[in-house]
Backbone as CSV, one residue per row, in Angstrom:
resi,resn,N_x,N_y,N_z,CA_x,CA_y,CA_z,C_x,C_y,C_z
1,UNK,14.922,15.863,1.875,14.785,15.972,0.436,14.406,17.400,0.087
2,UNK,15.385,18.270,0.062,15.105,19.662,-0.217,15.364,20.035,-1.666
3,UNK,16.388,19.475,-2.286,16.716,19.898,-3.640,15.747,19.290,-4.651
4,UNK,15.551,20.004,-5.733,14.616,19.574,-6.773,15.073,18.281,-7.437
5,UNK,16.380,18.137,-7.632,16.905,16.928,-8.267,16.618,15.670,-7.468
6,UNK,16.743,15.761,-6.145,16.472,14.600,-5.297,14.983,14.246,-5.336
7,UNK,14.135,15.265,-5.349,12.690,15.019,-5.399,12.315,14.379,-6.730
8,UNK,12.863,14.885,-7.820,12.578,14.310,-9.144,13.106,12.872,-9.206
9,UNK,14.312,12.656,-8.713,14.873,11.304,-8.707,14.011,10.357,-7.874
10,UNK,13.507,10.841,-6.735,12.644,10.014,-5.898,11.399,9.580,-6.662
11,UNK,10.736,10.511,-7.340,9.508,10.163,-8.054,9.781,9.278,-9.256
12,UNK,10.882,9.509,-9.968,11.229,8.658,-11.111,11.554,7.242,-10.627
13,UNK,12.339,7.131,-9.564,12.677,5.808,-9.024,11.451,5.114,-8.441
14,UNK,10.546,5.878,-7.861,9.302,5.286,-7.358,8.489,4.711,-8.501
15,UNK,8.396,5.451,-9.604,7.656,4.961,-10.775,8.319,3.714,-11.358
16,UNK,9.646,3.698,-11.409,10.365,2.522,-11.910,10.116,1.313,-11.011
17,UNK,10.158,1.527,-9.708,9.964,0.428,-8.765,8.549,-0.124,-8.844
18,UNK,7.564,0.748,-8.797,6.175,0.287,-8.853,5.862,-0.304,-10.228
19,UNK,6.373,0.314,-11.291,6.166,-0.243,-12.633,6.790,-1.619,-12.793
20,UNK,8.003,-1.792,-12.293,8.642,-3.110,-12.351,7.868,-4.154,-11.575
21,UNK,7.365,-3.764,-10.409,6.583,-4.707,-9.602,5.283,-5.080,-10.301
22,UNK,4.624,-4.117,-10.919,3.394,-4.423,-11.650,3.664,-5.300,-12.868
23,UNK,4.775,-5.064,-13.555,5.121,-5.902,-14.700,5.464,-7.323,-14.273
24,UNK,6.025,-7.495,-13.074,6.241,-8.841,-12.545,4.900,-9.543,-12.399
25,UNK,3.932,-8.839,-11.883,2.598,-9.401,-11.682,1.925,-9.752,-12.999
26,UNK,2.116,-8.930,-14.020,1.413,-9.118,-15.287,2.147,-10.011,-16.278
27,UNK,3.417,-10.289,-16.047,4.216,-11.056,-16.996,3.846,-12.537,-16.961
28,UNK,3.744,-13.139,-18.140,3.442,-14.567,-18.245,4.714,-15.423,-18.295
29,UNK,5.798,-14.859,-18.782,7.060,-15.585,-18.892,7.868,-15.352,-17.611
30,UNK,8.334,-16.442,-16.998,9.059,-16.304,-15.729,10.380,-15.563,-15.884
31,UNK,11.068,-15.751,-16.995,12.331,-15.021,-17.183,12.082,-13.525,-17.346
32,UNK,11.011,-13.167,-18.053,10.670,-11.744,-18.160,10.288,-11.189,-16.793
33,UNK,9.539,-11.982,-16.024,9.164,-11.546,-14.674,10.408,-11.324,-13.812
34,UNK,11.414,-12.176,-13.978,12.653,-12.006,-13.227,13.367,-10.715,-13.607
35,UNK,13.385,-10.394,-14.882,14.021,-9.146,-15.327,13.293,-7.941,-14.724
36,UNK,11.968,-7.988,-14.705,11.203,-6.893,-14.105,11.411,-6.833,-12.595
37,UNK,11.583,-7.990,-11.962,11.861,-8.013,-10.528,13.211,-7.375,-10.227
38,UNK,14.203,-7.660,-11.048,15.516,-7.018,-10.884,15.388,-5.510,-11.076
39,UNK,14.546,-5.078,-12.020,14.305,-3.649,-12.213,13.684,-3.026,-10.958
40,UNK,12.735,-3.731,-10.352,12.124,-3.233,-9.113,13.149,-3.178,-7.981
41,UNK,14.018,-4.194,-7.889,15.069,-4.194,-6.874,16.023,-3.017,-7.074
42,UNK,16.398,-2.744,-8.324,17.300,-1.620,-8.600,16.631,-0.290,-8.274
43,UNK,15.345,-0.187,-8.570,14.613,1.021,-8.196,14.593,1.232,-6.696
44,UNK,14.432,0.124,-5.955,14.450,0.219,-4.497,15.823,0.662,-4.002
45,UNK,16.876,0.148,-4.608,18.228,0.579,-4.232,18.406,2.072,-4.512
46,UNK,17.874,2.540,-5.627,17.938,3.974,-5.920,17.164,4.804,-4.910
47,UNK,16.017,4.281,-4.462,15.257,4.990,-3.429,16.045,5.077,-2.130
48,UNK,16.770,4.006,-1.802,17.625,4.064,-0.611,18.692,5.149,-0.765
49,UNK,19.220,5.309,-1.977,20.225,6.357,-2.207,19.623,7.737,-2.019
50,UNK,18.393,7.938,-2.475,17.785,9.259,-2.290,17.515,9.554,-0.821
51,UNK,17.447,8.520,0.001,17.242,8.697,1.438,18.560,8.726,2.208
52,UNK,19.687,8.799,1.501,21.038,8.825,2.080,21.347,7.563,2.875
53,UNK,20.790,6.441,2.459,21.069,5.157,3.100,21.962,4.349,2.149
54,UNK,23.219,4.775,2.045,24.141,4.166,1.086,24.382,2.695,1.378
55,UNK,24.526,2.343,2.647,24.782,0.951,3.009,23.619,0.059,2.585
56,UNK,22.396,0.510,2.833,21.237,-0.280,2.437,21.140,-0.404,0.919
57,UNK,21.512,0.633,0.198,21.482,0.579,-1.264,22.476,-0.453,-1.784
58,UNK,23.677,-0.438,-1.234,24.686,-1.415,-1.668,24.267,-2.832,-1.277
59,UNK,23.717,-2.991,-0.077,23.240,-4.307,0.350,22.097,-4.776,-0.548
60,UNK,21.214,-3.877,-0.938,20.111,-4.218,-1.841,20.644,-4.732,-3.170
61,UNK,21.636,-4.049,-3.713,22.192,-4.466,-5.005,22.923,-5.801,-4.864
62,UNK,23.747,-5.933,-3.833,24.519,-7.173,-3.686,23.638,-8.377,-3.376
63,UNK,22.712,-8.211,-2.442,21.932,-9.352,-1.984,20.782,-9.651,-2.935
64,UNK,19.943,-8.659,-3.198,18.746,-8.937,-3.984,19.015,-8.958,-5.475
65,UNK,19.652,-7.916,-6.005,19.906,-7.874,-7.441,20.907,-8.955,-7.835
66,UNK,21.891,-9.200,-6.980,22.892,-10.211,-7.300,22.484,-11.608,-6.885
67,UNK,22.484,-11.878,-5.593,22.331,-13.247,-5.097,20.928,-13.810,-5.288
68,UNK,19.910,-13.073,-4.902,18.552,-13.599,-4.974,18.124,-13.805,-6.418
69,UNK,18.470,-12.887,-7.298,18.080,-13.071,-8.699,18.810,-14.260,-9.325
70,UNK,20.064,-14.491,-8.953,20.778,-15.671,-9.458,20.138,-16.944,-8.912
71,UNK,19.727,-16.917,-7.653,19.029,-18.059,-7.073,17.727,-18.342,-7.819
72,UNK,16.993,-17.299,-8.170,15.751,-17.488,-8.925,16.041,-18.020,-10.326
73,UNK,17.121,-17.561,-10.948,17.504,-18.108,-12.258,17.792,-19.598,-12.142
74,UNK,18.509,-20.016,-11.093,18.751,-21.442,-10.878,17.431,-22.190,-10.717
75,UNK,16.503,-21.646,-9.959,15.222,-22.309,-9.753,14.443,-22.425,-11.057
76,UNK,14.487,-21.382,-11.883,13.783,-21.428,-13.169,14.429,-22.457,-14.086
77,UNK,15.757,-22.491,-14.102,16.442,-23.434,-14.978,16.274,-24.886,-14.514
78,UNK,16.056,-25.096,-13.240,15.834,-26.445,-12.737,14.397,-26.906,-12.943
79,UNK,13.501,-25.986,-13.250,12.096,-26.310,-13.472,11.924,-26.828,-14.892
80,UNK,11.144,-27.890,-15.079,10.888,-28.363,-16.449,10.261,-27.266,-17.302
81,UNK,10.557,-27.301,-18.598,10.121,-26.243,-19.510,8.601,-26.113,-19.555
82,UNK,7.883,-27.208,-19.411,6.425,-27.177,-19.520,5.780,-26.409,-18.372
83,UNK,6.408,-26.341,-17.217,5.787,-25.676,-16.071,6.387,-24.298,-15.804
84,UNK,6.986,-23.685,-16.812,7.583,-22.364,-16.624,6.637,-21.218,-16.921
85,UNK,5.455,-21.491,-17.451,4.557,-20.376,-17.730,3.921,-19.884,-16.439
86,UNK,3.557,-18.648,-16.434,2.994,-18.026,-15.244,1.477,-18.034,-15.396
87,UNK,0.879,-19.211,-15.231,-0.546,-19.385,-15.486,-1.385,-18.609,-14.474
88,UNK,-2.638,-18.369,-14.846,-3.528,-17.665,-13.933,-3.867,-18.558,-12.745
89,UNK,-4.256,-17.933,-11.662,-4.465,-18.660,-10.421,-5.799,-18.271,-9.803
90,UNK,-6.307,-19.141,-8.967,-7.532,-18.858,-8.224,-7.305,-17.790,-7.167
91,UNK,-6.068,-17.604,-6.776,-5.739,-16.703,-5.677,-5.416,-15.286,-6.129
92,UNK,-5.631,-14.973,-7.402,-5.293,-13.639,-7.897,-6.170,-12.563,-7.259
93,UNK,-7.465,-12.769,-7.250,-8.378,-11.755,-6.680,-8.157,-11.572,-5.172
94,UNK,-8.069,-12.655,-4.379,-7.778,-12.445,-2.959,-6.409,-11.804,-2.734
95,UNK,-5.445,-12.115,-3.581,-4.118,-11.511,-3.448,-4.149,-10.019,-3.714
96,UNK,-4.913,-9.602,-4.722,-5.034,-8.174,-5.026,-5.739,-7.458,-3.872
97,UNK,-6.795,-8.074,-3.342,-7.505,-7.467,-2.209,-6.602,-7.356,-0.980
98,UNK,-5.839,-8.397,-0.699,-4.916,-8.360,0.438,-3.833,-7.303,0.221
99,UNK,-3.313,-7.218,-1.002,-2.301,-6.204,-1.303,-2.844,-4.798,-1.158
100,UNK,-4.090,-4.573,-1.608,-4.701,-3.250,-1.462,-4.925,-2.919,0.010
101,UNK,-5.336,-3.909,0.799,-5.534,-3.675,2.230,-4.213,-3.349,2.918
102,UNK,-3.152,-4.066,2.557,-1.838,-3.788,3.144,-1.333,-2.405,2.730
103,UNK,-1.548,-2.017,1.466,-1.130,-0.692,1.008,-1.887,0.398,1.753
104,UNK,-3.183,0.189,1.977,-3.974,1.169,2.737,-3.486,1.267,4.172
105,UNK,-3.136,0.126,4.775,-2.630,0.122,6.143,-1.304,0.874,6.254
106,UNK,-0.398,0.626,5.307,0.893,1.317,5.307,0.695,2.816,5.069
107,UNK,-0.215,3.174,4.156,-0.465,4.593,3.884,-1.036,5.284,5.114
108,UNK,-1.965,4.626,5.808,-2.531,5.230,7.019,-1.463,5.400,8.098
109,UNK,-0.606,4.408,8.238,0.459,4.507,9.242,1.452,5.608,8.879
110,UNK,1.784,5.723,7.595,2.734,6.753,7.171,2.171,8.150,7.353
111,UNK,0.878,8.309,7.126,0.268,9.626,7.285,0.047,9.984,8.752
112,UNK,-0.068,8.984,9.610,-0.348,9.217,11.023,0.908,9.581,11.825
113,UNK,2.091,9.180,11.343,3.335,9.412,12.068,3.785,10.852,11.862
114,UNK,4.242,11.483,12.935,4.818,12.818,12.831,6.293,12.700,12.474
115,UNK,6.634,12.908,11.204,8.003,12.725,10.738,8.827,13.958,11.083
116,UNK,9.952,13.788,11.786,10.787,14.955,12.114,11.585,15.407,10.893
117,UNK,11.826,16.695,10.804,12.652,17.237,9.734,14.031,17.545,10.289
118,UNK,15.047,17.017,9.618,16.425,17.283,10.028,17.008,18.328,9.087
119,UNK,17.572,19.371,9.646,18.176,20.423,8.830,19.523,20.810,9.422
120,UNK,20.402,21.244,8.558,21.680,21.809,8.980,22.552,20.856,9.761
121,UNK,22.930,21.262,10.974,23.878,20.505,11.804,23.304,19.156,12.213
122,UNK,21.985,19.077,12.456,21.375,17.801,12.841,21.491,16.789,11.707
123,UNK,21.318,17.261,10.472,21.444,16.370,9.313,22.889,15.914,9.133
124,UNK,23.836,16.827,9.310,25.253,16.463,9.209,25.643,15.462,10.286
125,UNK,25.140,15.643,11.514,25.431,14.701,12.600,24.842,13.338,12.299
126,UNK,23.635,13.310,11.731,22.984,12.037,11.387,23.789,11.298,10.325
127,UNK,24.305,12.018,9.317,25.126,11.411,8.280,26.418,10.867,8.866
128,UNK,27.021,11.579,9.801,28.248,11.102,10.445,27.972,9.854,11.274
129,UNK,26.832,9.821,11.959,26.465,8.629,12.734,26.268,7.424,11.832
130,UNK,25.648,7.624,10.661,25.435,6.510,9.731,26.762,5.985,9.195
131,UNK,27.710,6.897,8.923,29.017,6.466,8.440,29.748,5.617,9.463
132,UNK,29.676,5.984,10.724,30.329,5.197,11.755,29.588,3.883,11.980
133,UNK,28.274,3.846,11.745,27.512,2.604,11.886,27.925,1.591,10.818
134,UNK,28.164,2.066,9.604,28.602,1.171,8.533,29.970,0.589,8.870
135,UNK,30.858,1.404,9.378,32.179,0.906,9.781,32.048,-0.117,10.905
136,UNK,31.156,0.120,11.850,30.948,-0.831,12.953,30.388,-2.147,12.448
137,UNK,29.470,-2.094,11.475,28.928,-3.329,10.899,30.035,-4.121,10.216
138,UNK,30.887,-3.440,9.461,31.999,-4.132,8.794,32.971,-4.750,9.775
139,UNK,33.290,-4.033,10.825,34.215,-4.574,11.829,33.621,-5.784,12.538
140,UNK,32.331,-5.742,12.865,31.685,-6.881,13.534,31.576,-8.078,12.597
141,UNK,31.249,-7.823,11.330,31.075,-8.910,10.374,32.386,-9.626,10.103
142,UNK,33.467,-8.891,10.055,34.763,-9.510,9.791,35.584,-9.689,11.059
143,UNK,34.998,-9.419,12.209,35.661,-9.598,13.497,35.013,-10.719,14.283
144,UNK,34.064,-10.342,15.114,33.425,-11.305,16.005,32.598,-12.350,15.246
145,UNK,31.943,-11.953,14.151,31.042,-12.865,13.433,31.658,-13.444,12.170
146,UNK,32.967,-13.473,12.078,33.610,-13.989,10.881,33.329,-15.480,10.688
147,UNK,33.214,-16.243,11.763,32.923,-17.674,11.641,31.540,-17.893,11.037
148,UNK,30.541,-17.167,11.495,29.192,-17.290,10.929,29.178,-16.868,9.462
149,UNK,29.946,-15.842,9.133,30.044,-15.371,7.750,30.651,-16.455,6.861
150,UNK,31.696,-17.095,7.322,32.356,-18.152,6.556,31.483,-19.405,6.454
151,UNK,30.782,-19.753,7.536,29.890,-20.922,7.498,28.771,-20.691,6.490
152,UNK,28.230,-19.494,6.449,27.179,-19.179,5.478,27.699,-19.316,4.054
153,UNK,28.919,-18.877,3.799,29.467,-18.995,2.452,29.716,-20.450,2.077
154,UNK,30.159,-21.271,3.024,30.361,-22.696,2.742,29.022,-23.382,2.484
155,UNK,27.981,-23.025,3.238,26.660,-23.606,3.016,26.114,-23.225,1.643
156,UNK,26.310,-21.982,1.231,25.865,-21.576,-0.101,26.629,-22.305,-1.196
157,UNK,27.911,-22.509,-0.998,28.698,-23.266,-1.955,28.219,-24.711,-2.031
158,UNK,27.925,-25.325,-0.890,27.414,-26.702,-0.878,26.063,-26.778,-1.584
159,UNK,25.199,-25.791,-1.396,23.906,-25.778,-2.073,24.081,-25.655,-3.582
160,UNK,25.027,-24.835,-4.011,25.290,-24.678,-5.437,25.802,-25.977,-6.040
161,UNK,26.754,-26.622,-5.379,27.287,-27.891,-5.875,26.188,-28.953,-5.878
162,UNK,25.355,-28.983,-4.840,24.255,-29.944,-4.786,23.268,-29.748,-5.922
163,UNK,22.948,-28.504,-6.260,22.019,-28.272,-7.367,22.621,-28.695,-8.697
164,UNK,23.921,-28.501,-8.870,24.578,-28.939,-10.098,24.560,-30.460,-10.188
165,UNK,24.811,-31.132,-9.083,24.784,-32.601,-9.073,23.380,-33.111,-9.383
166,UNK,22.359,-32.446,-8.860,20.983,-32.890,-9.094,20.561,-32.776,-10.553
167,UNK,21.004,-31.749,-11.254,20.555,-31.561,-12.628,21.503,-32.185,-13.656
168,UNK,22.635,-32.648,-13.208,23.590,-33.266,-14.121,23.025,-34.574,-14.655
169,UNK,23.102,-34.737,-15.962,22.615,-35.972,-16.557,23.704,-37.028,-16.425
170,UNK,23.306,-38.219,-16.019,24.262,-39.303,-15.854,24.735,-39.783,-17.219
171,UNK,26.013,-40.100,-17.284,26.588,-40.596,-18.524,26.226,-42.073,-18.688
172,UNK,25.898,-42.502,-19.917,25.594,-43.933,-20.112,26.838,-44.777,-19.907
173,UNK,26.638,-45.944,-19.334,27.773,-46.810,-19.025,28.208,-47.628,-20.214
């Protein structure tokens, strides 16, 4: 991260991600919390882009922003209206303490590691290696593991049809 634009983008995306996550925590309406969660997911995808991890950014958008958020929308819509509020909990204080402890642990680990700096030819070689890794993942996913990929899609389709059947109101006879 040498250029000023990348550094500014990193800090702006970090603020968006952390702000979205905090708004998820503070939101009382589950649909609003979901919108803020999608904002945090998009911020994370942007952070992956600033780190030159294009594959992870696209996977973040497809899986989390797309699939997981739609799954959460289904769960919210299947929940009765009376239990959709985000009521306060007894576990809020222990959760905040645990989150602060985990953040301190991650910060200590990040500061303790000697991060190597890649410049010039080493950085170009690393980018070329990542490009070939993405191609290898695609070839394996649609080659050797195509059956597992197709089975997963059929299972997701069955789950979707099952949820529709469960919430469908029966017609009077």
